[in-house]
C-alpha positions as CSV (number, residue, x, y, z in Angstrom):
1,M,0.0,0.0,0.0
2,K,1.3,3.4,-1.0
3,K,1.6,5.8,2.0
4,I,-0.5,8.9,2.0
5,K,1.7,12.0,2.5
6,I,0.2,14.5,5.0
7,T,1.5,17.3,7.2
8,S,1.9,16.9,11.0
9,E,-1.0,19.4,11.3
10,S,-3.3,17.1,9.3
11,Y,-2.1,14.1,11.3
12,S,-3.2,15.9,14.5
13,L,-6.5,16.9,12.9
14,L,-7.2,13.3,11.9
15,Q,-6.4,12.1,15.5
16,K,-8.9,14.6,16.9
17,E,-11.6,13.8,14.3
18,I,-11.2,10.0,15.1
19,A,-11.5,10.7,18.9
20,D,-14.6,12.8,18.3
21,L,-16.1,10.1,16.1
22,E,-15.4,7.4,18.7
23,K,-17.3,9.5,21.3
24,T,-20.2,10.0,18.9
25,I,-20.3,6.3,17.9
26,K,-20.3,5.2,21.6
27,K,-23.1,7.7,22.5
28,T,-25.2,6.7,19.5
29,S,-24.7,3.0,20.3
30,E,-25.8,3.6,23.9
31,E,-28.9,5.5,22.6
32,L,-29.7,2.6,20.3
33,G,-29.6,0.3,23.2
34,L,-32.2,2.4,25.0
35,S,-34.6,3.0,22.2
36,G,-37.7,1.2,21.3
37,F,-37.2,-2.5,22.0
38,D,-40.7,-2.7,23.2
39,S,-42.1,-2.1,19.7
40,D,-41.6,-3.2,16.1
41,L,-38.2,-1.7,15.3
42,T,-39.0,-1.4,11.6
43,E,-41.7,1.2,12.5
44,N,-39.7,3.0,15.1
45,G,-38.5,6.3,13.5
46,D,-36.1,7.2,16.4
47,F,-34.4,3.8,16.2
48,T,-34.1,4.0,12.4
49,A,-32.6,7.5,12.6
50,L,-30.1,6.5,15.2
51,L,-29.1,3.4,13.2
52,E,-28.5,5.6,10.1
53,K,-26.5,8.0,12.2
54,L,-24.4,5.1,13.5
55,K,-23.8,3.8,10.0
56,E,-22.7,7.2,8.8
57,K,-20.4,7.9,11.7
58,T,-18.9,4.4,11.5
59,G,-18.1,4.9,7.8
60,K,-16.4,8.2,8.4
61,Y,-14.5,6.7,11.3
62,Q,-13.2,3.9,9.1
63,E,-12.2,6.3,6.4
64,K,-10.3,8.6,8.9
65,L,-8.7,5.6,10.5
66,F,-7.5,4.2,7.2
67,L,-5.9,7.6,6.4
68,L,-4.2,7.8,9.7
69,E,-2.9,4.2,9.5
70,N,-1.5,4.8,6.0
71,A,-0.1,8.3,6.7
72,E,3.4,9.4,6.1
73,I,4.2,12.7,7.8
74,C,5.9,15.1,5.4
75,Q,7.3,18.5,6.2
76,K,6.2,21.6,4.4
77,T,8.8,22.9,2.0
78,N,10.9,26.0,2.8
79,N,12.3,26.0,-0.8
80,K,11.1,29.1,-2.6
81,A,12.8,28.0,-5.9
82,L,10.7,24.8,-6.5
83,I,7.0,24.1,-5.8
84,G,6.4,21.6,-3.0
85,L,4.0,20.8,-0.1
86,G,3.1,24.1,1.5
87,S,4.1,26.3,-1.4
88,M,1.9,29.3,-2.2
89,V,2.0,29.5,-6.0
90,T,0.9,32.3,-8.3
91,Y,0.3,31.4,-11.9
92,K,-1.2,33.0,-15.0
93,I,-3.6,31.4,-17.4
94,L,-1.9,32.4,-20.6
95,N,-5.0,32.4,-22.9
96,T,-7.0,34.7,-20.6
97,G,-4.3,36.5,-18.6
98,E,-6.1,35.6,-15.4
99,E,-3.8,35.2,-12.4
100,K,-4.5,32.7,-9.5
101,T,-2.8,32.0,-6.3
102,V,-3.1,28.5,-4.7
103,E,-1.5,26.7,-1.8
104,I,-0.2,23.2,-2.4
105,T,-1.6,21.0,0.5
106,D,-2.1,17.4,1.4
107,E,-5.5,15.8,0.6
108,I,-6.7,16.4,4.2
109,E,-6.2,20.2,4.0
110,A,-7.3,20.6,0.4
111,N,-10.1,23.0,-0.1
112,P,-10.4,24.0,-3.7
113,P,-10.0,26.4,-5.3
114,Q,-7.6,28.1,-2.9
115,K,-5.9,25.0,-1.4
116,I,-5.2,22.2,-3.8
117,S,-4.0,18.7,-3.0
118,M,-0.5,17.8,-4.2
119,H,-2.2,14.5,-5.3
120,S,-4.7,16.3,-7.6
121,P,-3.9,16.5,-11.3
122,R,-3.2,20.2,-11.0
123,G,-1.1,19.7,-7.8
124,E,0.9,16.9,-9.3
125,S,1.6,19.0,-12.4
126,L,2.9,21.9,-10.3
127,L,5.2,19.9,-8.0
128,G,8.9,20.5,-8.6
129,K,8.3,23.4,-11.1
130,K,9.9,26.8,-10.8
131,V,9.1,30.4,-11.6
132,G,8.9,30.9,-15.4
133,D,7.9,27.3,-16.2
134,I,5.0,26.9,-18.6
135,L,2.7,23.9,-18.1
136,N,-0.1,22.5,-20.3
137,N,-3.3,22.0,-18.3
138,Q,-4.8,18.6,-19.1
139,G,-8.1,19.3,-17.4
140,K,-11.5,20.0,-19.0
141,D,-10.3,23.4,-20.1
142,K,-7.1,22.9,-22.0
143,H,-4.8,25.9,-21.6
144,Q,-1.3,26.8,-20.6
145,I,-0.3,28.3,-17.3
146,E,2.9,30.1,-16.4
147,I,4.4,30.0,-12.9
148,L,4.8,33.7,-11.7
149,A,5.8,33.3,-8.0
150,I,6.5,30.7,-5.3
151,K,6.3,31.7,-1.6
């Protein structure tokens, strides 16, 4: 299994989210144990709602736990010459002249359009590039971008 590269901040966030989900799952399980066993459970709306909540939270818990178990902690780059994890990148879309600034993050912190994952197609194409490089965007809108600044 390939390791998932994340920052130490994202690792801590995952740990907190998992702890919160564990509490919610425990509480919901306890509530399920107290609800409606004296009636037909298929017709008990409270029981059904709690069961759905438990399924949802358990699914999220398993996803977060998988990420945590397969995480490799990476440091944000201090290199201002090449784009890496944590870089703030300003680029220009050459056919429109529009300038955009994005932060290269891990997939936990990604929040498009301002923060893009280094594992996304755009993020992967930017990694290791330098100011002045021109890239061909392979997304739905094919265009070229020029790297203007790296912070």
